[in-house]
C-alpha positions in Angstrom: -54.7 3.2 -5.8 -54.4 2.5 -2.1 -52.0 -0.3 -2.8 -49.8 2.0 -4.9 -49.7 4.6 -2.1 -48.8 1.9 0.4 -45.9 0.6 -1.8 -44.6 4.2 -2.2 -44.8 4.8 1.5 -42.9 1.6 2.2 -40.2 2.6 -0.4 -39.9 6.0 1.1 -39.6 4.5 4.6 -36.8 2.2 3.4 -35.0 5.0 1.6 -35.1 7.5 4.4 -34.6 4.8 7.0 -31.4 3.8 5.2 -30.3 7.4 5.2 -30.9 7.7 8.9 -28.9 4.5 9.5 -26.0 6.0 7.5 -26.2 9.2 9.5 -26.2 7.3 12.8 -23.2 5.1 11.8 -21.5 3.6 13.7 -23.7 2.2 16.5 -21.4 -0.8 17.4 -17.7 -1.7 17.2 -16.0 -1.5 13.8 -13.4 -4.1 12.6 -10.3 -2.9 10.8 -8.9 -5.9 9.0 -5.1 -5.8 8.6 -3.5 -8.3 6.1 -0.2 -8.6 7.9 1.1 -9.8 11.2 1.1 -7.6 14.4 4.1 -5.4 14.8 4.8 -4.6 11.2 4.6 -1.2 9.6 1.1 -1.7 8.3 -0.2 -3.0 11.6 1.4 -0.1 13.6 -0.2 2.5 11.3 -3.5 0.7 11.6 -3.4 0.9 15.4 -2.6 4.6 15.3 -5.5 5.3 12.9 -7.9 2.9 14.7 -7.3 4.6 18.1 -8.1 8.0 16.8 -11.0 6.9 14.6 -12.6 5.3 17.7 -12.6 8.7 19.4 -14.4 10.2 16.5 -16.8 7.3 16.0 -17.7 7.0 19.7 -17.2 3.2 19.1 -14.3 0.9 19.4 -12.3 0.2 16.2 -10.8 -3.2 16.7 -7.8 -4.4 14.8 -8.0 -7.9 13.3 -4.8 -9.3 11.8 -5.5 -11.8 9.1 -2.1 -12.4 7.5 -1.6 -14.8 4.6 -1.7 -15.3 0.9 0.0 -12.0 0.1 -2.9 -10.0 1.6 -5.6 -11.9 -0.2 -6.9 -13.7 2.9 -7.8 -10.4 4.5 -9.2 -9.0 1.3 -11.4 -12.1 0.8 -12.9 -11.6 4.3 -13.8 -8.0 3.6 -15.1 -8.7 0.1 -17.6 -11.2 1.6 -18.5 -9.1 4.6 -21.8 -7.3 5.0 -21.7 -3.9 3.1 -22.5 -1.9 6.2 -19.3 -0.1 7.1 -18.5 -2.4 10.1 -15.7 -4.3 8.3 -12.9 -2.2 6.8 -9.8 -3.4 5.0 -6.5 -1.5 5.4 -4.3 -2.5 2.5 -1.2 -1.5 0.6 -0.4 -1.1 -3.1 -0.7 -4.8 -3.3 -4.5 -4.2 -3.7 -3.6 -2.8 -7.2 -1.2 -5.6 -8.0 -3.6 -8.5 -7.3 -5.8 -8.0 -10.4 -2.8 -8.3 -12.7 -1.0 -11.2 -10.9 -3.5 -13.9 -9.8 -5.2 -16.3 -12.2 -8.0 -17.4 -9.8 -9.2 -15.7 -6.6 -12.3 -16.3 -4.4 -13.2 -12.6 -4.9 -13.2 -9.9 -7.5 -10.3 -7.6 -6.6 -11.8 -4.7 -8.5 -15.6 -5.0 -8.2 -15.9 -6.4 -4.7 -14.5 -3.3 -3.0 -15.3 0.4 -2.6 -12.2 2.6 -2.1 -12.6 4.9 0.9 -9.5 7.0 1.3 -5.7 6.8 0.8 -4.1 6.9 4.2 -0.4 7.5 3.2 2.1 7.8 0.4 5.7 7.0 1.0 8.9 6.8 -1.0 10.5 3.5 -1.6 14.2 3.3 -1.3 16.8 1.6 -3.5 19.5 0.4 -1.1 22.8 -1.3 -1.6 25.0 -3.6 0.4 28.0 -1.7 1.9 30.2 -4.3 0.2 29.1 -3.1 -3.2 31.7 -0.9 -4.8 29.1 1.3 -6.4 27.9 4.1 -4.0 25.6 6.0 -6.4 22.8 4.9 -8.7 24.7 5.8 -11.8 27.7 3.7 -10.6 25.4 0.8 -9.8 23.8 0.9 -13.2 27.2 1.1 -14.9 28.4 -1.9 -12.8 25.3 -3.9 -13.6 25.6 -3.3 -17.3 29.3 -4.2 -17.3 28.4 -7.5 -15.6 25.0 -8.6 -16.9 23.4 -11.3 -14.9 26.0 -11.3 -12.2 24.3 -9.1 -9.6 21.3 -10.0 -7.4 18.5 -8.1 -5.7 16.5 -9.0 -2.7 12.7 -9.5 -3.0 10.0 -10.4 -0.5 7.8 -12.2 -2.9 6.8 -12.4 -6.5 4.5 -9.6 -7.6 4.5 -7.5 -4.5 5.0 -3.7 -5.1 8.7 -3.8 -4.0 9.4 -6.6 -6.4 7.6 -4.8 -9.2 9.3 -1.5 -8.5 12.7 -3.2 -9.1 11.3 -4.8 -12.2 10.3 -1.4 -13.4 13.8 -0.1 -12.8 15.3 -3.1 -14.6 13.1 -2.5 -17.6 13.5 1.2 -17.8 17.3 1.2 -17.2 18.0 -1.9 -19.3 19.4 -4.0 -16.4 19.9 -7.7 -16.2 20.0 -8.6 -12.5 18.5 -11.6 -10.7 16.0 -11.7 -7.9 16.5 -13.7 -4.7 13.4 -14.3 -2.5 13.2 -13.6 1.2 10.4 -13.7 3.8 10.3 -10.0 4.4 12.0 -6.7 4.7 14.0 -7.6 7.8 15.5 -10.7 6.1 16.3 -8.6 3.0 18.1 -6.0 5.0 20.1 -8.6 6.8 21.1 -10.2 3.5 22.2 -6.9 2.2 24.4 -6.2 5.2 25.9 -9.6 4.9 26.6 -9.1 1.1 24.3 -12.0 0.1 22.5 -9.7 -2.4 23.7 -6.4 -3.8 20.6 -4.2 -3.9 16.9 -4.1 -3.0 13.9 -1.8 -3.0 12.6 -1.5 0.5 10.3 0.9 2.4 12.0 4.0 3.8 10.7 3.2 7.3 12.4 -0.1 7.5 15.8 1.0 6.2 16.3 4.6 7.4 18.2 3.8 10.6 20.4 1.3 8.8 21.2 4.0 6.2 21.9 6.6 8.8 24.4 4.4 10.6 26.1 3.2 7.5 25.0 -0.4 7.4 23.2 0.1 4.1 23.9 2.6 1.3 21.0 4.6 -0.1 21.2 4.9 -3.9 17.9 6.5 -4.7 14.3 7.0 -3.8 11.7 5.9 -6.2 9.0 8.6 -5.8 8.6 11.8 -7.7 10.3 13.8 -5.0 13.1 13.4 -2.5 12.2 12.1 0.9 12.0 14.6 3.7 13.7 12.2 6.1 16.6 11.5 3.5 16.8 14.8 1.7 20.3 14.1 0.3 19.3 11.0 -1.5 18.3 11.7 -5.1 15.3 10.3 -7.0 15.6 7.7 -9.7 14.0 10.2 -12.1 16.6 12.9 -11.5 19.5 10.5 -11.8 18.8 8.1 -14.6 15.2 7.6 -15.7 13.2 10.8 -16.2 9.6 10.3 -15.2 10.2 7.2 -13.1 8.0 7.0 -10.1 6.8 4.2 -7.8 5.6 4.9 -4.3 4.3 2.9 -1.4 0.8 3.6 -0.2 -1.8 2.4 2.2 -5.5 2.9 2.0 -8.9 1.9 3.3 -11.5 -0.2 1.5 -15.0 -1.5 2.3 -17.2 -4.0 0.6 -18.9 -2.9 -2.6 -22.4 -1.6 -2.2 -21.6 -0.1 1.2 -23.9 3.0 1.4 -22.2 6.1 0.0 -23.0 8.1 3.1 -21.1 5.6 5.3 -18.2 5.5 2.9 -18.1 9.3 3.0 -18.3 9.4 6.8 -15.3 7.0 7.2 -13.4 9.0 4.6 -14.0 12.4 6.3 -13.2 11.1 9.8 -10.0 9.4 8.6 -8.9 12.6 6.8 -9.5 14.5 10.0 -7.4 11.9 12.0 -4.5 12.2 9.6 -4.4 16.0 10.3 -4.0 15.5 14.1 -0.7 16.8 15.3 0.3 13.6 17.1 -0.6 11.5 14.0 1.3 13.9 11.7 4.3 13.6 13.9 4.2 9.8 13.8 3.8 9.8 10.0 6.8 12.2 9.5 9.2 10.1 11.7 8.1 7.0 9.9 8.7 8.4 6.4 5.0 8.6 5.5 3.0 11.5 4.0 -0.6 11.6 5.1 -3.1 11.9 2.3 -6.8 11.6 3.3 -8.3 11.7 -0.2 -12.0 11.5 -1.1 -13.5 8.2 -2.2 -13.6 9.5 -5.8 -10.0 10.6 -5.7 -8.8 7.3 -4.2 -10.8 5.3 -6.7 -9.1 7.1 -9.6 -5.7 6.6 -8.0 -6.3 2.8 -7.4 -7.4 2.4 -11.0 -4.3 4.2 -12.3 -2.1 2.0 -10.0 -3.8 -1.1 -11.3 -3.1 -0.1 -14.9 0.5 0.6 -14.1 1.2 -2.7 -12.3 -0.6 -4.6 -15.0 1.9 -3.2 -17.5 4.8 -3.9 -15.2 3.7 -7.6 -14.7 3.5 -8.0 -18.5 6.9 -6.4 -19.1 8.5 -8.6 -16.5 6.9 -11.7 -18.0 5.6 -12.8 -14.6 3.4 -15.8 -15.0 -0.1 -15.8 -13.5 -0.1 -16.9 -9.9 -2.6 -19.4 -8.4 
């Protein structure tokens, strides 16, 4: 009997001790792992969020850029980190593409992570070279159908969300246009301006100034609603493909088995940061919409995105990547 009481007391201590540790979190610096190089859109947002989270945590939030392998290098680091809330992954919609695209990975892209919160949602933008005679989405589709296989689009890598959004449009609108790979958005925009490719899907943030000064032509936004920063540009859905929607997003993930109380703390504090006036101002000028969802909401969203991209990868006949 005494042994049973002792075991129960030990279990109670562990249980309530764990709760106390969750309540006290964090007691040391937190790492925010960013899967892209410094200076890019994801990194800049991460630094804005990290600075404000540090104020709420009372501990530094240190950015660690681990670029490579399409975001999988950073994801692998977080998947294998201790599930204690001190290593957080900031990732894009690529987190939902990975399960459908890669044949072998050193981590499980679904079961090794706990979704924390969606940071942002953003429209993607279908842009055209100023040399292209088509100046509207309907005109571009008519031109593409009149000359199947003769037009090209810029892509920053097989299977990333921008590439898959264009593949969605190709499938839904019945287009035959060919992809040309570039290293990133900057190279795609330069190729468009030079007339090397005719169209591309790019983040609003990287193209908005080029559109405003006439160096690129905005044909449509891919989200369910028009962009607040480009209100005159129609959506794909209202122009040619009812129900079409594909948005960019960023969110936070931690290793699976991180205590729910810690996940909830990070989620709540991040949501509060996204409502700060200076953060909201940055998001607006960058073409982002702050979200700040609960872990449960974000988990459901990530699952839906994974299902969508799995379908798109199959429709586009993209072979599994190693």
